[in-house]
LOFITI-987216 format. One record per residue (C-alpha): x, y, z; residue number from 1; chain; residue in three letters. Coordinates in steps of 0.02 Angstrom, whole numbers, plus 50000, padded with zeros to 5 digits. Layout:
N
ATOM/u/v/w/nr/kette/rest
ATOM/X/Y/Z/NUM/A/ALA
...
***
This chain:
415
ATOM/u/v/w/nr/kette/rest
ATOM/54741/56666/54257/1/A/MET
ATOM/54578/56552/54216/2/A/ASP
ATOM/54437/56621/54213/3/A/SER
ATOM/54330/56485/54305/4/A/MET
ATOM/54451/56536/54455/5/A/THR
ATOM/54375/56728/54493/6/A/HIS
ATOM/54230/56808/54394/7/A/TRP
ATOM/54163/56980/54405/8/A/ARG
ATOM/53974/56991/54488/9/A/ILE
ATOM/53844/57080/54368/10/A/ASP
ATOM/53728/57117/54503/11/A/GLY
ATOM/53715/57129/54725/12/A/CYS
ATOM/53754/56969/54823/13/A/ARG
ATOM/53607/57006/54922/14/A/SER
ATOM/53460/57068/54798/15/A/CYS
ATOM/53538/57064/54627/16/A/ASN
ATOM/53519/57253/54610/17/A/ASN
ATOM/53636/57284/54456/18/A/PRO
ATOM/53686/57450/54495/19/A/ASP
ATOM/53804/57464/54626/20/A/LEU
ATOM/53916/57611/54693/21/A/THR
ATOM/54101/57593/54683/22/A/PRO
ATOM/54178/57644/54876/23/A/VAL
ATOM/54363/57597/54871/24/A/ILE
ATOM/54478/57499/54754/25/A/SER
ATOM/54622/57424/54848/26/A/LEU
ATOM/54706/57360/54663/27/A/GLY
ATOM/54761/57200/54617/28/A/GLU
ATOM/54808/57103/54754/29/A/MET
ATOM/54865/56923/54811/30/A/PRO
ATOM/54767/56811/54894/31/A/LEU
ATOM/54793/56870/55076/32/A/ALA
ATOM/54801/56685/55149/33/A/ASN
ATOM/54913/56616/55006/34/A/SER
ATOM/55085/56612/55090/35/A/LEU
ATOM/55207/56562/54975/36/A/PRO
ATOM/55328/56410/55012/37/A/ALA
ATOM/55523/56449/54981/38/A/ALA
ATOM/55512/56319/54823/39/A/GLN
ATOM/55394/56430/54769/40/A/ASP
ATOM/55476/56620/54795/41/A/ILE
ATOM/55524/56640/54612/42/A/GLU
ATOM/55344/56610/54543/43/A/LYS
ATOM/55235/56735/54491/44/A/THR
ATOM/55081/56756/54622/45/A/GLU
ATOM/54917/56767/54542/46/A/ASP
ATOM/54831/56933/54584/47/A/VAL
ATOM/54653/56998/54574/48/A/TYR
ATOM/54544/57134/54569/49/A/PRO
ATOM/54507/57204/54727/50/A/LEU
ATOM/54380/57338/54740/51/A/ASP
ATOM/54228/57386/54852/52/A/ILE
ATOM/54053/57433/54799/53/A/SER
ATOM/53892/57467/54894/54/A/PHE
ATOM/53693/57444/54862/55/A/CYS
ATOM/53576/57589/54888/56/A/SER
ATOM/53436/57461/54870/57/A/ASN
ATOM/53485/57346/55007/58/A/CYS
ATOM/53640/57423/55106/59/A/ALA
ATOM/53749/57281/55060/60/A/LEU
ATOM/53942/57334/55041/61/A/VAL
ATOM/54033/57218/54952/62/A/GLN
ATOM/54190/57179/54842/63/A/ILE
ATOM/54140/57149/54647/64/A/THR
ATOM/54253/56997/54604/65/A/GLU
ATOM/54236/56835/54673/66/A/THR
ATOM/54392/56707/54684/67/A/VAL
ATOM/54315/56533/54676/68/A/SER
ATOM/54306/56459/54866/69/A/PRO
ATOM/54400/56299/54786/70/A/GLU
ATOM/54556/56419/54780/71/A/VAL
ATOM/54519/56488/54932/72/A/LEU
ATOM/54473/56372/55063/73/A/PHE
ATOM/54565/56188/54991/74/A/SER
ATOM/54685/56200/55112/75/A/GLU
ATOM/54696/56344/55227/76/A/TYR
ATOM/54826/56422/55327/77/A/LEU
ATOM/54716/56473/55471/78/A/TYR
ATOM/54690/56392/55638/79/A/PHE
ATOM/54586/56457/55770/80/A/SER
ATOM/54664/56352/55921/81/A/SER
ATOM/54824/56490/55898/82/A/TYR
ATOM/54747/56650/55958/83/A/SER
ATOM/54698/56640/56143/84/A/ASP
ATOM/54557/56781/56107/85/A/THR
ATOM/54490/56678/56011/86/A/VAL
ATOM/54485/56533/56126/87/A/LEU
ATOM/54409/56628/56243/88/A/SER
ATOM/54281/56713/56145/89/A/ASN
ATOM/54216/56515/56087/90/A/ALA
ATOM/54220/56461/56274/91/A/LYS
ATOM/54132/56598/56326/92/A/ASP
ATOM/53967/56581/56192/93/A/ILE
ATOM/53975/56415/56220/94/A/SER
ATOM/53954/56400/56381/95/A/ARG
ATOM/53812/56534/56387/96/A/ARG
ATOM/53718/56459/56251/97/A/MET
ATOM/53737/56282/56362/98/A/MET
ATOM/53650/56360/56502/99/A/ALA
ATOM/53538/56497/56420/100/A/VAL
ATOM/53459/56305/56305/101/A/ARG
ATOM/53475/56201/56413/102/A/ASN
ATOM/53577/56083/56295/103/A/LEU
ATOM/53612/55925/56336/104/A/GLY
ATOM/53640/55750/56270/105/A/GLU
ATOM/53481/55756/56168/106/A/ASN
ATOM/53533/55903/56065/107/A/ASN
ATOM/53635/55947/55921/108/A/LEU
ATOM/53761/56091/55893/109/A/VAL
ATOM/53825/56121/55726/110/A/VAL
ATOM/53938/56250/55687/111/A/GLU
ATOM/53965/56314/55494/112/A/ILE
ATOM/54172/56350/55435/113/A/GLY
ATOM/54212/56235/55593/114/A/SER
ATOM/54396/56264/55577/115/A/ASN
ATOM/54501/56136/55682/116/A/ASP
ATOM/54345/56109/55826/117/A/GLY
ATOM/54410/56252/55946/118/A/TYR
ATOM/54231/56311/55985/119/A/LEU
ATOM/54139/56133/55962/120/A/LEU
ATOM/54234/56085/56094/121/A/ARG
ATOM/54166/56160/56227/122/A/ASN
ATOM/54000/56069/56208/123/A/TYR
ATOM/54086/55900/56155/124/A/ALA
ATOM/54178/55904/56324/125/A/GLU
ATOM/54012/55935/56415/126/A/ALA
ATOM/53908/55786/56309/127/A/GLY
ATOM/53817/55886/56208/128/A/VAL
ATOM/53815/55829/56019/129/A/PRO
ATOM/53907/55898/55920/130/A/VAL
ATOM/53957/55923/55716/131/A/LEU
ATOM/54078/56027/55628/132/A/GLY
ATOM/54068/56080/55418/133/A/ILE
ATOM/54239/56139/55376/134/A/GLU
ATOM/54286/56141/55186/135/A/PRO
ATOM/54481/56163/55198/136/A/ALA
ATOM/54547/55962/55220/137/A/SER
ATOM/54682/56000/55308/138/A/ASN
ATOM/54600/56095/55464/139/A/VAL
ATOM/54447/55976/55455/140/A/ALA
ATOM/54574/55821/55497/141/A/VAL
ATOM/54636/55937/55625/142/A/VAL
ATOM/54486/55920/55720/143/A/ALA
ATOM/54443/55736/55694/144/A/ARG
ATOM/54597/55688/55736/145/A/GLU
ATOM/54665/55763/55876/146/A/GLU
ATOM/54496/55843/55938/147/A/TYR
ATOM/54372/55687/55913/148/A/GLY
ATOM/54251/55824/55826/149/A/ILE
ATOM/54154/55740/55712/150/A/PRO
ATOM/54181/55852/55547/151/A/THR
ATOM/54116/55837/55352/152/A/PHE
ATOM/54243/55910/55240/153/A/THR
ATOM/54102/56013/55133/154/A/GLU
ATOM/54047/56188/55082/155/A/PHE
ATOM/53881/56229/55191/156/A/PHE
ATOM/53758/56247/55049/157/A/THR
ATOM/53564/56231/55039/158/A/GLU
ATOM/53579/56074/54974/159/A/GLU
ATOM/53679/55996/55112/160/A/PHE
ATOM/53590/56067/55240/161/A/ALA
ATOM/53430/55971/55152/162/A/GLY
ATOM/53538/55814/55151/163/A/LYS
ATOM/53578/55823/55344/164/A/LEU
ATOM/53402/55862/55382/165/A/ARG
ATOM/53352/55719/55286/166/A/ALA
ATOM/53479/55611/55385/167/A/GLU
ATOM/53361/55661/55531/168/A/GLY
ATOM/53484/55803/55594/169/A/LYS
ATOM/53427/55951/55654/170/A/ARG
ATOM/53519/56104/55744/171/A/ALA
ATOM/53447/56166/55906/172/A/ASP
ATOM/53600/56277/55901/173/A/VAL
ATOM/53711/56332/55750/174/A/ILE
ATOM/53877/56437/55756/175/A/HIS
ATOM/53936/56523/55590/176/A/ALA
ATOM/54087/56626/55668/177/A/ASN
ATOM/54165/56740/55525/178/A/ASN
ATOM/54108/56636/55380/179/A/VAL
ATOM/53936/56745/55304/180/A/LEU
ATOM/54054/56862/55238/181/A/ALA
ATOM/54134/56715/55116/182/A/HIS
ATOM/54006/56668/55049/183/A/VAL
ATOM/53965/56696/54855/184/A/PRO
ATOM/53793/56650/54886/185/A/GLN
ATOM/53691/56740/55025/186/A/GLN
ATOM/53542/56705/55000/187/A/ASN
ATOM/53542/56495/54987/188/A/GLU
ATOM/53686/56499/55138/189/A/PHE
ATOM/53544/56567/55242/190/A/VAL
ATOM/53405/56493/55175/191/A/ARG
ATOM/53497/56318/55220/192/A/GLY
ATOM/53525/56391/55399/193/A/ILE
ATOM/53340/56381/55412/194/A/GLY
ATOM/53324/56214/55339/195/A/ASN
ATOM/53438/56142/55466/196/A/LEU
ATOM/53370/56219/55633/197/A/LEU
ATOM/53252/56142/55739/198/A/SER
ATOM/53084/56213/55769/199/A/ASP
ATOM/53165/56310/55912/200/A/GLU
ATOM/53322/56315/55866/201/A/GLY
ATOM/53440/56499/55852/202/A/VAL
ATOM/53570/56522/55744/203/A/ALA
ATOM/53727/56619/55823/204/A/VAL
ATOM/53811/56719/55693/205/A/ILE
ATOM/53987/56818/55703/206/A/GLU
ATOM/54049/56957/55574/207/A/VAL
ATOM/54144/57085/55575/208/A/PRO
ATOM/54057/57260/55596/209/A/TYR
ATOM/54060/57381/55429/210/A/LEU
ATOM/54042/57527/55562/211/A/ARG
ATOM/54189/57484/55632/212/A/ASP
ATOM/54276/57438/55491/213/A/LEU
ATOM/54241/57625/55416/214/A/VAL
ATOM/54252/57727/55574/215/A/GLU
ATOM/54414/57637/55628/216/A/LYS
ATOM/54484/57626/55453/217/A/CYS
ATOM/54515/57450/55469/218/A/GLU
ATOM/54531/57438/55272/219/A/PHE
ATOM/54656/57300/55308/220/A/ASP
ATOM/54499/57176/55330/221/A/THR
ATOM/54457/57202/55168/222/A/ILE
ATOM/54509/57035/55063/223/A/TYR
ATOM/54476/56921/54938/224/A/HIS
ATOM/54378/56809/55073/225/A/GLU
ATOM/54290/56941/55128/226/A/HIS
ATOM/54149/56962/54992/227/A/LEU
ATOM/54046/57050/55110/228/A/CYS
ATOM/54050/57200/55244/229/A/TYR
ATOM/53873/57198/55330/230/A/PHE
ATOM/53782/57315/55439/231/A/SER
ATOM/53634/57259/55543/232/A/VAL
ATOM/53531/57349/55396/233/A/THR
ATOM/53598/57241/55252/234/A/ALA
ATOM/53582/57082/55374/235/A/LEU
ATOM/53412/57114/55421/236/A/ASN
ATOM/53351/57144/55232/237/A/ASN
ATOM/53454/56974/55180/238/A/LEU
ATOM/53372/56863/55343/239/A/PHE
ATOM/53174/56935/55309/240/A/ALA
ATOM/53208/56904/55140/241/A/ARG
ATOM/53242/56711/55169/242/A/ASN
ATOM/53137/56679/55296/243/A/GLY
ATOM/53223/56714/55438/244/A/LEU
ATOM/53253/56832/55569/245/A/GLU
ATOM/53353/56930/55689/246/A/ILE
ATOM/53296/56900/55882/247/A/VAL
ATOM/53473/56980/55932/248/A/ASP
ATOM/53632/57078/55916/249/A/VAL
ATOM/53777/57119/55984/250/A/GLU
ATOM/53924/57209/55978/251/A/ARG
ATOM/54090/57130/56038/252/A/ILE
ATOM/54269/57200/56030/253/A/PRO
ATOM/54352/57055/55926/254/A/ILE
ATOM/54432/57068/55776/255/A/HIS
ATOM/54410/57256/55780/256/A/GLY
ATOM/54216/57276/55817/257/A/GLY
ATOM/54098/57130/55780/258/A/THR
ATOM/53915/57106/55755/259/A/LEU
ATOM/53853/56950/55851/260/A/ARG
ATOM/53673/56924/55798/261/A/LEU
ATOM/53550/56787/55856/262/A/PHE
ATOM/53443/56735/55721/263/A/VAL
ATOM/53288/56610/55713/264/A/SER
ATOM/53157/56555/55598/265/A/ASN
ATOM/53035/56682/55572/266/A/HIS
ATOM/52901/56694/55698/267/A/GLY
ATOM/52997/56580/55821/268/A/VAL
ATOM/53030/56713/55961/269/A/SER
ATOM/53007/56910/55983/270/A/THR
ATOM/53150/57026/55915/271/A/ALA
ATOM/53227/57097/56075/272/A/SER
ATOM/53224/57312/56076/273/A/GLY
ATOM/53420/57275/56043/274/A/ALA
ATOM/53396/57247/55875/275/A/VAL
ATOM/53277/57386/55817/276/A/GLN
ATOM/53390/57507/55913/277/A/ALA
ATOM/53540/57473/55821/278/A/ILE
ATOM/53441/57482/55664/279/A/LEU
ATOM/53375/57665/55722/280/A/THR
ATOM/53546/57705/55758/281/A/ASP
ATOM/53628/57664/55564/282/A/GLU
ATOM/53497/57744/55481/283/A/SER
ATOM/53538/57910/55598/284/A/GLU
ATOM/53717/57883/55568/285/A/ILE
ATOM/53685/57855/55369/286/A/GLY
ATOM/53738/57660/55359/287/A/MET
ATOM/53608/57638/55228/288/A/ASP
ATOM/53661/57782/55117/289/A/ARG
ATOM/53828/57806/55004/290/A/TYR
ATOM/53861/57963/55082/291/A/SER
ATOM/53917/57874/55240/292/A/TYR
ATOM/54060/57794/55154/293/A/TYR
ATOM/54125/57958/55050/294/A/GLU
ATOM/54290/58002/55120/295/A/GLY
ATOM/54354/57823/55171/296/A/PHE
ATOM/54475/57786/55019/297/A/ALA
ATOM/54556/57977/55087/298/A/GLN
ATOM/54576/57917/55269/299/A/ARG
ATOM/54660/57753/55216/300/A/ILE
ATOM/54787/57862/55099/301/A/GLU
ATOM/54819/57975/55243/302/A/ALA
ATOM/54864/57823/55359/303/A/LEU
ATOM/54966/57743/55251/304/A/LYS
ATOM/55082/57902/55221/305/A/THR
ATOM/55083/57914/55401/306/A/SER
ATOM/55155/57743/55430/307/A/LEU
ATOM/55256/57731/55287/308/A/ARG
ATOM/55351/57884/55373/309/A/LYS
ATOM/55348/57811/55542/310/A/THR
ATOM/55452/57676/55474/311/A/LEU
ATOM/55543/57749/55352/312/A/ILE
ATOM/55631/57867/55473/313/A/ASP
ATOM/55671/57732/55595/314/A/LEU
ATOM/55753/57662/55466/315/A/ASN
ATOM/55824/57781/55419/316/A/SER
ATOM/55896/57794/55629/317/A/GLN
ATOM/55966/57614/55614/318/A/GLY
ATOM/55825/57541/55713/319/A/LYS
ATOM/55765/57365/55659/320/A/THR
ATOM/55575/57327/55633/321/A/ILE
ATOM/55502/57162/55631/322/A/ALA
ATOM/55329/57115/55601/323/A/GLY
ATOM/55195/57005/55707/324/A/TYR
ATOM/55072/56890/55627/325/A/GLY
ATOM/55062/56836/55468/326/A/ALA
ATOM/54863/56870/55450/327/A/ALA
ATOM/54786/56901/55306/328/A/ALA
ATOM/54755/57090/55348/329/A/LYS
ATOM/54948/57100/55378/330/A/GLY
ATOM/54948/57039/55213/331/A/ALA
ATOM/54825/57162/55148/332/A/VAL
ATOM/54924/57312/55230/333/A/LEU
ATOM/55094/57249/55197/334/A/LEU
ATOM/55046/57265/54980/335/A/ASN
ATOM/54928/57424/54986/336/A/TYR
ATOM/55060/57517/55083/337/A/PHE
ATOM/55188/57457/54982/338/A/GLU
ATOM/55301/57392/55135/339/A/LEU
ATOM/55406/57254/55106/340/A/GLY
ATOM/55581/57187/55161/341/A/SER
ATOM/55671/57354/55161/342/A/ALA
ATOM/55578/57409/55287/343/A/GLU
ATOM/55523/57264/55399/344/A/ILE
ATOM/55657/57133/55417/345/A/SER
ATOM/55542/56970/55438/346/A/TYR
ATOM/55364/56904/55517/347/A/VAL
ATOM/55356/56817/55658/348/A/VAL
ATOM/55183/56702/55717/349/A/ASP
ATOM/55128/56568/55821/350/A/ARG
ATOM/55066/56459/55690/351/A/ASN
ATOM/55195/56324/55634/352/A/PRO
ATOM/55116/56301/55460/353/A/ALA
ATOM/55159/56462/55436/354/A/LYS
ATOM/55326/56463/55485/355/A/GLN
ATOM/55474/56465/55361/356/A/SER
ATOM/55333/56540/55212/357/A/ARG
ATOM/55330/56713/55158/358/A/PHE
ATOM/55214/56858/55157/359/A/MET
ATOM/55126/56857/54966/360/A/PRO
ATOM/55167/57012/54851/361/A/GLY
ATOM/55302/57070/54975/362/A/VAL
ATOM/55398/56899/55001/363/A/GLN
ATOM/55465/56942/55184/364/A/ILE
ATOM/55494/56798/55271/365/A/PRO
ATOM/55394/56713/55417/366/A/ILE
ATOM/55479/56649/55559/367/A/SER
ATOM/55440/56590/55751/368/A/SER
ATOM/55423/56712/55888/369/A/PRO
ATOM/55572/56638/55957/370/A/ALA
ATOM/55669/56747/55829/371/A/ARG
ATOM/55622/56876/55924/372/A/LEU
ATOM/55740/56846/56080/373/A/LEU
ATOM/55876/56783/55973/374/A/GLY
ATOM/55872/56935/55861/375/A/GLN
ATOM/55811/57070/55966/376/A/LYS
ATOM/55725/57189/55840/377/A/PRO
ATOM/55698/57382/55917/378/A/ASP
ATOM/55534/57375/55865/379/A/TYR
ATOM/55382/57238/55818/380/A/LEU
ATOM/55243/57310/55699/381/A/LEU
ATOM/55092/57227/55740/382/A/LEU
ATOM/55004/57164/55595/383/A/LEU
ATOM/54887/57052/55680/384/A/ALA
ATOM/54845/57214/55792/385/A/TRP
ATOM/54672/57154/55822/386/A/ASN
ATOM/54763/57037/55930/387/A/PHE
ATOM/54866/57153/56001/388/A/ALA
ATOM/54826/57148/56178/389/A/ASP
ATOM/54854/56977/56182/390/A/GLU
ATOM/55019/57004/56058/391/A/ILE
ATOM/55088/57124/56193/392/A/ILE
ATOM/55066/57009/56352/393/A/ARG
ATOM/55152/56867/56248/394/A/GLN
ATOM/55288/56970/56237/395/A/GLN
ATOM/55312/57036/56386/396/A/ALA
ATOM/55513/56969/56387/397/A/GLU
ATOM/55529/57062/56233/398/A/PHE
ATOM/55460/57228/56305/399/A/ALA
ATOM/55592/57202/56462/400/A/LYS
ATOM/55734/57193/56342/401/A/THR
ATOM/55666/57376/56272/402/A/GLY
ATOM/55569/57322/56116/403/A/GLY
ATOM/55428/57443/56071/404/A/LYS
ATOM/55269/57403/55986/405/A/PHE
ATOM/55199/57492/55823/406/A/ILE
ATOM/55002/57485/55821/407/A/ILE
ATOM/54964/57529/55640/408/A/PRO
ATOM/54762/57554/55635/409/A/VAL
ATOM/54642/57658/55664/410/A/PRO
ATOM/54815/57768/55677/411/A/GLU
ATOM/55001/57743/55703/412/A/VAL
ATOM/55045/57719/55883/413/A/LYS
ATOM/55212/57689/55962/414/A/ILE
ATOM/55182/57590/56153/415/A/ILE
***
């Protein structure tokens, strides 16, 4: 592999502290969203180290290898609109921001990592001007052509924010859902947000919450796209360093546990009591200290033993098992737990762009969910367990025929 496609960091992604403490290694992994097509199945897949470390200076947890964003995102197979849960979350926050901020035709809402326009179309339908910024060209074209969302095919940077500002564009609301963790240049990105915000503007930023990841053993949230894993403590340090301020924070259940942050330029508004409350809570449980992360690796190994035993026991009884959700987290779980086609016959996914491809590394074929009713496996392993309620509702017919669901995280459960 070309060294320009990946490189090891020499200091913390947030504060540049060179002394990082290892937390866990998941070994060499294929890219979780690179689903090989049939014609590529014989080719050797690239793998990259997946190691997690903790910064004792600013409390950021991070992977120590960076895979080039051009490799990860220039073409992307994740489309937000295929998840009802994601669409509902987007609609709720859009309506709320329109009401609270009294947004109308004279305002501008920008989304960084706008995907297929899943969120911005809520504003556009209400007559609020919008602008998407999405680096994956195949996804951005869907936003433009199918939903009419003006979308730049660009990586968001401080320089690009300055260019938009020079053109007279200032955002009253900036959304960045599950994108901050993807960014190699954390400080530059955050400064870009501050530069693009209007004087009274607010950024609404959603990131997976590190506390949920650790305490619920959500190790499969760790993959090469996710460079950083955030506590509010680490985020507070990052934003303050770059002239921004967290003015409110909420914990929401989506994706197994998410932080929703409301961020403004420093001094624009007074922080709510929720910010200090969660910072105090994190300090009390030790999220700003390495000791909090000790034992995480052992719990992952225990989960691996439990799930492998469950699946192998079912296989030995002649039961058939399929997987649901060709998600990145599913790829991590299958590879790290060493589960292949011997244990899981196939995986299904609603996204047509993923169908007829294969899960990376383990090379399990991906099909349409319609296959479940034709072949009727006995069990369905929910690889996209963060959407378990949605999947179980969608698969009511499968359950009616006697099919059962296996939820792998935070502990193995059959329902």
